[in-house]
N, C-alpha and C positions, 0 to 999 in steps of 0.2 A: 512150395511154389515150383512151378516148372521152369524150364529154360527160357521159354518165351516171356513169362512173367518177370524173370530176372532181367532180361533185356529191356523190357518196357520200363522197369524201375531205373535201369542205367540210362536210358534215353531221357527220362524225365529229369534225372539229376543233371545230365549234360545240358539240357535246355535251360535249367535254372542257373547253372554255373556259368555257361558260356554265352547264353543268349538273353539272360535276365527274364525268361518267360516261365511262368508257372503253368505246367501242362494241364489240359483238360484230359484226365486219365482215360475216360471212356473213348474220347476221340483218338487219343494216342494209341490206344489198344486197337481200334479199328484200322488206323493207318498202318500199324505194325503188322497186323494180320494181312492187310492188303499187299504188303511187300512180299508175302509168301516165304518160300524157303531161302530167299536171298539173305534174310537176316542172320542165318546161321553160317554163311560163307564170309570169311574175313574180307575178301576183296569186294564182293558184291554188296555187302552190308554198309559200305561207305561210299561217299561221293567225293571226288577230288575237285576242289574248287578252282584249280588251275588247269584242269584237263578240259580243253574245248570240246572234244568228242564226247566226254562224259556229260558235260553240261547240255550238249545238244540232245543226248539221250534222255536226260531229265525233262527237257523241254518237249520233245516229241512223244515219248512214251507216257509221261505223267501228265504234264500240263495240257497237251492237245488231246491225247487218246483217253486218258483216265478222267480228267476234269472237264473235257469237252470245250476247251478254250480255243479261240481262233489265234493263229500264228500272228505275231506282230512284235513291235519293239517293247510293248508292255511286258511280254513274257520274259525277255532277256533282262529287262530292268528289274523285274521281281526276283529272278534268279540271282542277279548281282546283289540286290538288297539283302536277300537271305544269306548269301555267302559273307557279306560284310557283317551282318548281324551275328552270324556264327563265329566270326573272327578269322582274319586272314592267317593268323598264326596257327590255327587248328587245321592241319593238313588234311586229315581224313574226317569228314563230317558224316555222322550217321545218316544213312539214307532215310530212315523213318522220320528222323527229326527234320530233315530238309523237306520232305514231302508234307509233313505236318505244318511247318511254317508257310509253305507255299499254298496249301489248301486254305489255311486261315487267311492269308494275304488276299486271296481272291474270293473269300467267303463261299467256298465250295465244299463245306462240310457235308452237304447233301449228297455228294458223290459216294459217301461211305454209309449211307442209310440202308 
């Protein structure tokens, strides 16, 4: 297996352990590929749930630009919900997992077809 495949397996295990979610591996692969080279960068591969600027980036670059959602309180609520689901004690949450959970939350798997 390649490095990306190893990361996808790690993300799936993290989702199961910390979020109680069994990953749809095909969709997780698409989301991971969509993250691009960021998955190989230690800082860029994670999202800090307590960093307001980082959460704004997730909202603007992923939810609004990638998924095509309209800005509003529902986006902030969804981000907060995913952060809670991932666990407040988990400081660095994998970006691919956060994006996966958000895309599923909004039923926007079609953004990765």
